[in-house]
N, C-alpha and C positions, 0 to 999 in steps of 0.2 A: 596389344590394345586392351584397355580395361573395359570390362563389360559393365555398362551402366543400366540401372533399372529405371523404370518410369514412375513418376509421382502421379498417383491416381487419387482423384477426389471422390469421397464417399458422399453421394448426393442425399441418400435417405438417412437422416440423423437417427431415426427410430430403430435402425439396426443395432445401434450402440446404446441408445437410451429409449426404450419403448414407451415410457410414460414420463411426462414433464415433472409432475409432483413427486412421484415415487422413485424415479431414477435420475433425471437430470439435476433437479434442485439439490438432493443430497450429495451428488457427485460434485457439483460446483461449490458447495459450501465447505468442502474439505480444504484445508490450508494450502496444499500444493496446487490445487486447481483454481481457487479464488485468486491465488497469486498470479496465475496466467492472465486472468482478466484485469487484475490490478495493474500489471505491467503494461498491458496494451493501452490502458487508459492513462496511466501516469500518476497513480496515487496508491497509498497503502490501505488495504481494506481489511477490517476485522469483522467477521460475521458475528452478529449478536443473536440472531434468531431466524429460523426458517419457518415458513407458513405463519408469518406474524400477523396477528389480528388487526384489521382496520374496519371497525364497525362489524357488519355482518360478513365481511370478506376477509381474505388473507393475501398479503403480499408475499411473493415467493421467498425473498431474502431481505431481511432488515439488517443493516450493517452500519459501521461508523468508520471514519477515516482514522487510522491508528494515530494516537497521540493528540487528536483534536476533538472538538465536540461536533464536527460536521456529520450529519446523518445521511445515510445512503439507503436507497431502496433499489432492488434489482428485480425486474419482472422478466420471466423467461417465456419463450415461445418457440417451440420446435417446428413452426410452420412459417409461412409468409406473414408479414405484419398485417393487421386488420384494425378496423375502427374500434372494435370491442376492446382490444388490449390497449389501444391508445387512450381510451376513456378510463380504463382501469388504472393506467399509469398515472394519469393526472389526479384521479381520486385518491390513490395510495400516497402520492407525493404530498397532497394536502393533508390527509389524515395523519401522516407521520412527520409533518413539518420537515420534509427532506430537503437537504441542500444539494445533493447529487442524485440524479435519477438516471438509472441505466436500464435500457431495454435490450435484452439479448434475444436475437431471433435467428431463424434459418435464413430468411431472405427479406430484405427491406424494399418495399414497394416505393416507387417514386413519390407518390402523394404523401407517404408517411415520412420519407426523408425530408420533404419540404415542410411538413408539420413540425418536426423536431428542430429544423433550422429556424423556423418562425418563432418557436418557443424560446430558443436561445437568444434570438434578437429582440424579444419583447418582454423578457422577464428580468428581474433584478440580477445585477452582475454577480451576486453571490450564489445564484442558482445555476446549476449546469445540467443539461440533458445530453445523454449519450445514447447513440443507436449503434449496436454492435452485431455483426453477423458471426455465426459459428461456422467454422470450416473444419471438415474432417479429411485427413489424407492418410494414405498408406503407400508403402513402396513394396511392390511384389506381394508377398504374403505376410508382411509385417503387421504388428498390432497398429490399430488406428492412432493417429496423432491429431490433437486438436489445436486450432489457432483461432484467436478472436481478432476480427478485423473491425476497426472503428470506422463507421460509415459517416456519422454526424457527431459533432462535438461543439462546445462553445468556441466562438471565433478566436478568442484570446487565450485559450487554455494552455497552449504550448508556448506562448510568448513569455519572454523573461520580463520581470519587473523592470521598468525603465528608470533610469536615473532622473530624479526630479528635485526641484528646489525645496520641497517639503521634507526631504530626507536629510537628516543631519549627518555629520561626518561619521559618527559611531554606527548609525544604521546602515550607511552605505558600505562601511568596512565589513560589517557582518554579512551583508548581501554578497559582496565581492568574494569574501572568504568561502562562503558555502557554495557559491557558483563554481569557484575554482576547485574546491574539494570534490564536488560531484563529477566534474569533468575529468579530474585525475583518477578518482576512485573507481569509476565504472570502466576504466580501461584495464583494471585488474580483474582477471577472469574469476578468481576465487571470490572476490568481493561481489561481483555482479551476479554470481550464482546464489548468494546468500541474502542480498538486499535489493529492494526496488528503489528507483530514482524518486526523489521527493521534489515538490515544488519549492524553489528557492525563495526564502523570505528574509526579512531584516531582523528577525528575532535572534536572540543570542544562543538559542538551542535549535537542534534539528532531531526529530524522532524517526526511528526506523523500526518497522514491525519485525517480530521474530515468530509470528504465527500464533500468538496468544493474546486473548482479549484482556488478560489480567496484568500484563506487563509489556514493556517494549525497551529497546535500547535507545538512550538519548545521548547525544554528543553536545557539548556546550563549550563556548569560548567566553572566558571571563577576562575581559580587557583590563579591568582595574587591577587584577592580580596577575596578569600575564600568565594565564593558566588554561589548559585544556582539560575537560572532564569527559569521561565515558562512563555511563552507568546503566545498570538494569533498574528501570523505574517501575515500581510496583504500585499501581494506582490505589486500590482500597482492599488489600488482602493481606492482613497481618499473618494469617495462617500460612500463606504461601511463603512469606519471608522466613518464618520460623522453620518451615520444612526445608527450605534451601539452606538456611544457616546450619541445620543438623548435618548437612552434607558439605559443609564449608571446606574441609580439608580435601575431599575428593574433587570438588569443583575447582579449587585453586590449583590443585595438582594437574588436572586435565588442561586448564587454561595456561598454566605456567605463569600465573600472575597472582599478585596479592591484592585483595580488595579491602576497602573500608566499608564495613557492614553497618548501615545506619537504619535501625528499625523505626526510629522517630515515633515513639509511642504517643506523643501529644498530637500527632498529625495522622491523617488518613493514609497518606502515602509512605512508602519505605524506599530506600535507595541503597544500591550496592555499587560503590564508586571506585574508580581509579583515576588519579590526577597526574598531570605532567606540567612542569614549568615550560612556558613557550612564549617567545616574543612575537605576538600576534600581528603587529603592524609592520613586521619585516618580511616582505614578500619573498625575499631570497631564502627564507627558512620554511616557507609554506610546504614545499614538497616533502621535506623531512618530517614535518608535523603530520601531513596527510598519510605518509607511510606508517607512522605510529598509530594513527586513528584506524586505518585499515586493518593492521595487524591485531590490535586490541579488540575491535568490533567482531572480527571473524572468530577469534579465539573465545570471546565471551558467548557468542551465539552457540557455538559448538558445545561449550562446557555446560551452559545452563539449560539448553534445549531439552536434554534427556530427562530433566527433573520437573519439567512443566506439564 
């Protein structure tokens, strides 16, 4: 018989993080840790600033959704929810013009669950409030492991975009392609370890975080050219592009790929691209295309990450 250990919950979070601002917030702001929260919620989070000023006060974490202009605030509380923090949450959301508001707590009281639910039901559909509990576990004498449990969220957050008459054929094809790609890709263990699931859209591109606020991996379907693109998209940092270009041979050797390096001096952004011919409207070829995207994306992240 195999001896099985018991999973034990650590009730006192302060045995791991004695102080919210000095211990928990810096821990959560680290790439690997914010990715745990991002995965639980279902979006990619890039931390822009900790203890970010809002008038005379500071929000714990000010962030953005990777690859979009949606702003995120995160307020942490290593205790049960209370009215004081709920008021701060709304104040910070207003001051930062936030689109996504995340309240991370030890325990959510019923009246505050109801308050977040009410806010989600009575605010603009573009605004989303999340209430998440922090859980700590250990097995025997193991190191503690953290889990974020989403207690409240917008009602339609996990619903797929529905087919509607306003979507033209091209938009619907894009949506169907990305939905199928994610369903397929996240069955791949290596891919799932490196990337977080994104909300499916009708855009011709989809962005994936690689843990840097300066750049991300973008995948694009170009229907008019029957082409797939995977690229490292650098938003506004020419110095980063030049630094990467100095290591071009090493990066391409590590990845086993050859890239098209586009500094684009007349634009703010720079792109490092690899392209593939692909018949995008032939669903019989989609899985082979998805395999190529998965392979390239994982290799790109591994090759570029060490230089970021």
